[in-house]
N, C-alpha and C positions, 0 to 999 in steps of 0.2 A: 261690121267685119273690121278686119285690120287692126283688130284692139282698140276701136271706138263703140262708143255705148250711144243710143239713140232714145228718147221722149216722144212719145206720141201724144198730142193735147188735141182733144177732141172737142169742137162746139157743135151746135146744132146743123152748121153748113158744113164746116170743112174741118180737116185734122192736119194740125203744123207738125212737121217731123223736123225737132230739133238735134241735132249731131252734139254728145256730151263727149267731150275731152278725157282723157284720163288725167289724172292729177299730175301737177308736177313735183316732182320727189326732192326736196332737200337734202344733199349728201354729204354735206359737209358743216362744221360749226364753225371755220374761219370765214372772215370777210374782208375783203369781197368776194374771195372766192378766185378762183383761174379756169383756165381751159378743159382741167381734166375732173372737176368736180359743177356741184348746184348749189351754189349757196342761196340763203334767204333774201340777200340784196338784189343777186342773179333772178331767181326765180320771181318775183315781183318785179323784174325789168322785163321777164317774159311775157309775163302778164299785161303787161302794159304795150309791149309792142304786134302784141296778137300775132299776125302769120308768120313773124319773123324769130325763128329759134336764136337763142344768147350760144349756146353750144349743142355739142351733141349730147351732153349731159342736160341741158338746160334745155329740154322742148318748148317750141311755141306753145303759147297759153290763149287766152280768150276772155273778154270782161266776164266776172263770174266763174272763174276758174276754181279750181279749190288745188290747194299747197299742202302737203303733207309732208313727214319727214323720215327719214329710210330708219328703220328701229331696229336695223343693226347697229348704227351710228350712235342713236340716242336712246339705246336702253340703259344708260348710266348717265349719270349728270354731267351734263355740257354747258357750256356757256359762249356766247357769241360775243365777242366783245368789238364794237364800231370802231372803225378806224376814220383818221382823219378830219376827225371831228363831224360827220355828216350822219345825219339821221338815214333812216330808211323812209324812203318814197313809196307812198300805195296811192296810183292815179287812177284805179278803175277798180269796178266790184270784183270781190274776191273773197275766198272763205280758207283761211289759214289756220289748220288743225296742226296745233302742237302736240307733245308728246306726254305735257303735263307741267305744270310749273315748277315740280320740283326735280325735274329730269331737263330743265331748258330754261337758261336766263338769257335775257338779251341784256347786255351793261353797256349804256352809252357812256361809263368812266365820267360823268359830269362833264362833256365836252359837247354834246347835243342833246337834242330829244331824241328818243327811239323810234318814234314813228311821226311821219307829217301825213296825213289823208287828203289827198286835194285832188279832183279831175278839173279843175281849171275851168268848168263849164256851169258859172252860177247861176242857170236855170236848172240843171240838171243836179240830182242825188243818187250817187254809188251808193250802192250797199257793200258795205265791207263787215267781216264775223273774224274773230281772233278768238282761240280758244286752245289752253292749255299752255299757257306761255309765263314766264316772270321775268316783269321787265324792271331794271332797277338803274337807279343814277343819270335819270333823263335831268338834262337842264335846258330853261330856254329862257333868254334873258333879252333887255331891250337892244332891239326897238321892238322884238317880239315876245315879249316875257306872258305866254301865256300857253298852256300847255306844257308841263315839264316833260313826262312821259310821253303823251300822245295830244295832239294836237290836230282836229278831224274839222274838217267842212262838209262831211257825207256822213250818212246814217251810217251808226255803227254799232254792232252788237257784241261783248265781252262775257265768256265764259270760261271759269274756270281760271282766270287771270288774278296774277298778283302783281301788282305795282307799289314799288317803295322804294326809299329814300329819292327822290325825283323831286324838282324845282322849278317853279317860276320866278325870276328875279328881274325887278326894274332897279335900275343901277342908275340912270340920268338925275341929272337935277335940272328943274326942279321936280318933285318925286310924283311919280305915276303909278298907274296901278296895276300890279302881277297879279294873274290870274288862273286859276287853276294847275296848282301845284302838280297834280295826276294825269287829269286830264281837262281841256278846253273845247269846248265842240262852239262850230259855225252856232249864227242865229237861229236856223228854223231846221238844222240838222236832227236828227233825234238819236238818242243814246239808250241802249238799254244794258243794263249789266246785272249778272246773277252769276251766282258760287264764286264768287271773285272775292279778292282783298285788296284793300288799298289801305297802305300803312306808311306812317313818317314821310309823308307829302307835303311841299308848302311851297304859299305863297309871299315873297317878300319883296315889301320894297325897302329898297336898302340905302336909296341915295336921301341927303338933306341938303336944305337951302344953304349955301355958302355965304 
């Protein structure tokens, strides 16, 4: 009732009822957005905050929530350009269902990664799923020269995702090792990729001894 769905899980001894919140709908390609809309960055903040809504257009979420995109806004190609040299943080389990890589690009304009995925709980692995997005021009530089587009300490599934023109670059001297021009994963985190394209990404050690 009240717009909520429920899932009932049965075991041999009891039934557990779980309330399923409706998806959080992204309504703008702006970043970071404002009080009159719900941007992707704000939607992910709503999921991380749990019971606290960002604004009336970005309702409260919960771990494991689903984020979708308003088809009225994203039926034609759109680009979310990240502002302020700041990647988008994903801090808990979430499912992001984009409109398709041909319809929505997230452009970090060579100022930052696109996504940094970390729940800050070393003994716990969140489950993050990302579908139908085009991630471009991510950049990770020294001292965190790993994961040009995505750096993830959590379990990650990518489906129908394109990652292009992203770079991990080590610039200090003496030279160090850059890792994962497109994606870098934590030691024990799992990565699953299907129906996706990774093209023109690179990890570069640019420093030389002086």
